C-alpha positions as CSV (number, residue, x, y, z in Angstrom):
1,M,107.5,22.9,-149.4
2,M,111.0,22.3,-150.8
3,I,113.6,24.6,-152.1
4,R,116.3,23.7,-154.5
5,S,119.5,24.6,-152.7
6,D,122.2,23.1,-150.6
7,D,121.1,20.7,-147.9
8,N,122.1,22.9,-144.9
9,L,120.0,25.8,-146.2
10,R,117.1,23.5,-147.0
11,F,117.2,21.8,-143.6
12,S,117.4,25.2,-141.8
13,F,114.4,26.5,-143.7
14,L,112.3,23.4,-143.3
15,F,113.2,23.0,-139.6
16,S,112.1,26.6,-138.9
17,F,108.9,26.2,-140.9
18,I,108.0,22.9,-139.1
19,R,108.9,24.4,-135.7
20,G,106.5,27.4,-136.5
21,L,103.7,24.9,-137.3
22,N,104.4,23.0,-134.1
23,D,104.3,26.2,-132.1
24,A,100.8,26.8,-133.6
25,G,99.7,23.3,-132.5
26,I,100.0,21.7,-135.9
27,F,101.6,18.2,-136.3
28,T,103.4,17.7,-139.6
29,L,104.2,15.1,-142.3
30,I,107.0,15.8,-144.7
31,K,106.6,15.4,-148.4
32,H,107.9,14.2,-150.9
33,F,110.2,11.4,-149.8
34,P,112.9,11.1,-151.1
35,S,112.4,13.3,-154.1
36,H,109.7,14.7,-156.4
37,P,109.2,14.1,-160.1
38,Q,109.2,17.1,-162.4
39,I,105.8,18.3,-163.4
40,E,105.1,19.6,-166.8
41,N,102.1,21.5,-167.9
42,K,100.9,20.7,-171.4
43,N,98.9,23.0,-173.5
44,N,99.0,25.7,-170.8
45,N,95.7,24.7,-169.3
46,S,94.6,23.0,-166.1
47,E,95.5,19.5,-167.3
48,R,98.7,18.4,-165.6
49,T,100.7,15.4,-166.5
50,E,103.7,14.0,-164.6
51,A,107.1,13.5,-166.3
52,L,108.4,10.3,-164.9
53,S,111.6,10.8,-162.9
54,Y,114.4,8.3,-162.7
55,Y,116.9,8.6,-159.9
56,S,120.0,6.6,-158.9
57,I,120.0,5.2,-155.4
58,E,123.0,7.5,-154.6
59,T,120.9,10.6,-155.5
60,L,118.0,9.4,-153.4
61,R,120.3,8.7,-150.5
62,S,121.6,12.2,-150.7
63,N,118.0,13.7,-150.9
64,A,116.9,11.5,-148.0
65,E,119.4,12.9,-145.6
66,V,117.4,16.1,-145.1
67,F,114.2,14.1,-144.5
68,Y,115.8,11.9,-141.9
69,K,117.3,14.9,-140.1
70,L,113.7,16.3,-139.9
71,I,111.8,13.2,-139.2
72,F,114.0,12.0,-136.4
73,N,114.7,15.5,-134.9
74,P,113.9,15.7,-131.1
75,Y,113.1,19.4,-131.4
76,I,110.2,19.2,-133.8
77,D,107.1,17.0,-134.1
78,T,106.8,15.1,-137.4
79,A,104.8,11.9,-137.6
80,G,106.3,10.7,-140.9
81,F,106.3,11.4,-144.6
82,L,104.5,11.2,-147.9
83,T,106.2,9.4,-150.7
84,D,106.2,10.1,-154.4
85,H,106.1,7.9,-157.4
86,V,109.7,8.0,-158.6
87,H,111.6,5.3,-160.4
88,I,114.9,4.0,-159.2
89,I,117.6,3.3,-161.7
90,G,119.1,-0.2,-161.5
91,W,116.4,-1.9,-159.5
92,G,116.2,-4.7,-162.1
93,K,112.9,-5.9,-163.5
94,N,111.1,-3.5,-161.2
95,S,112.8,-0.3,-162.5
96,N,109.8,0.2,-164.9
97,L,107.6,0.8,-161.9
98,P,107.8,3.5,-159.3
99,Y,109.2,2.1,-156.0
100,T,105.8,3.0,-154.3
101,V,104.1,0.1,-156.1
102,V,106.8,-2.6,-156.0
103,D,106.6,-5.3,-153.3
104,N,108.8,-4.1,-150.4
105,G,109.9,-1.1,-152.5
106,L,109.5,1.5,-149.8
107,E,111.1,-0.8,-147.2
108,R,114.0,-1.5,-149.5
109,L,114.5,2.2,-150.2
110,V,114.4,3.1,-146.5
111,E,116.8,0.4,-145.7
112,E,119.2,1.6,-148.4
113,T,119.0,5.3,-147.5
114,K,118.5,5.5,-143.7
115,P,121.4,6.5,-141.4
116,K,123.1,3.7,-139.7
117,K,121.5,4.2,-136.2
118,N,118.4,3.1,-134.4
119,F,115.5,5.5,-133.9
120,L,112.9,5.5,-131.2
121,F,109.9,5.2,-133.5
122,T,109.0,4.2,-137.0
123,P,107.5,7.1,-139.0
124,I,104.2,6.8,-140.7
125,S,104.5,6.5,-144.5
126,I,101.7,7.7,-146.8
127,T,101.7,7.5,-150.6
128,D,101.2,10.6,-152.7
129,D,98.0,10.6,-154.7
130,L,97.6,7.2,-156.3
131,C,95.1,8.7,-158.8
132,R,98.1,10.5,-160.4
133,L,99.7,7.1,-160.9
134,S,96.5,5.3,-162.1
135,I,94.7,8.0,-164.1
136,R,96.7,9.9,-166.7
137,K,94.4,13.0,-166.7
138,I,93.8,14.7,-163.4
139,K,90.4,16.0,-164.6
140,A,89.2,12.4,-165.0
141,I,87.4,12.2,-161.7
142,Y,84.5,10.1,-163.0
143,C,86.2,6.7,-163.4
144,N,85.1,3.7,-165.3
145,E,85.4,0.2,-163.8
146,A,88.7,-0.5,-165.6
147,T,90.3,2.6,-164.2
148,I,89.0,1.9,-160.7
149,N,90.4,-1.7,-161.0
150,K,93.8,-0.2,-161.8
151,L,93.5,2.2,-158.9
152,V,92.6,-0.7,-156.5
153,D,95.6,-2.7,-157.9
154,N,98.0,0.2,-157.3
155,S,96.6,0.7,-153.8
156,I,97.2,-2.9,-152.9
157,K,100.7,-2.7,-154.4
158,A,101.4,0.4,-152.4
159,L,100.5,-1.3,-149.1
160,K,102.7,-4.3,-150.1
161,S,105.5,-1.8,-150.8
162,G,105.5,-0.9,-147.1
163,H,103.2,2.1,-146.9
164,D,101.0,2.5,-143.8
165,L,98.3,4.6,-145.6
166,I,97.4,5.4,-149.1
167,L,96.2,8.8,-150.5
168,V,93.5,8.7,-153.1
169,R,91.9,12.0,-154.3
170,H,90.4,13.5,-157.4
171,L,87.5,11.1,-157.4
172,S,83.8,11.9,-157.7
173,L,81.6,10.6,-155.0
174,D,80.3,7.8,-157.2
175,S,83.9,6.8,-158.3
176,A,85.0,6.9,-154.6
177,R,82.1,4.5,-153.7
178,L,83.1,2.2,-156.6
179,F,86.7,2.3,-155.5
180,F,86.0,1.4,-151.8
181,N,83.5,-1.3,-152.8
182,T,86.0,-2.8,-155.2
183,L,88.8,-2.6,-152.7
184,K,86.7,-4.4,-150.1
185,S,85.9,-7.3,-152.4
């Protein structure tokens, strides 16, 4: 949950929310690092499409400050964060791809945005749904072989980018089996 406001208010709200979850015995991951693309609803129905969002590294550095304050806070338990598929302006030939699927993209972004101090642990990083990146229509849960191959390719790229885990959802059982079998081979 994010609110669009100043960083101190956002931090205070999120800190209290996470602390409440921790008090109830729930461990948290924070999303979306470092920012979230704008979502547009076309035709006013259940079909959602993402508007690609382009950010400067300066904007992402500013957005990331709140995440780092939460992730490395000794008074709350957070294991890490989920990323989102945003584009970074000025990253050269890779600027046409989200940083989540560029070799070392996440590692580079963290290096360019993290505070200049050492932390006791490395947070877990998980991609946001790779189906949203690979499949243009969310309702397309029954995937053909070409779509599955694109999803597998994006999964491998996300791991090379520096993610620890990938999130894949919106697949039928048959499509999920095809995905995992293709990924294994």
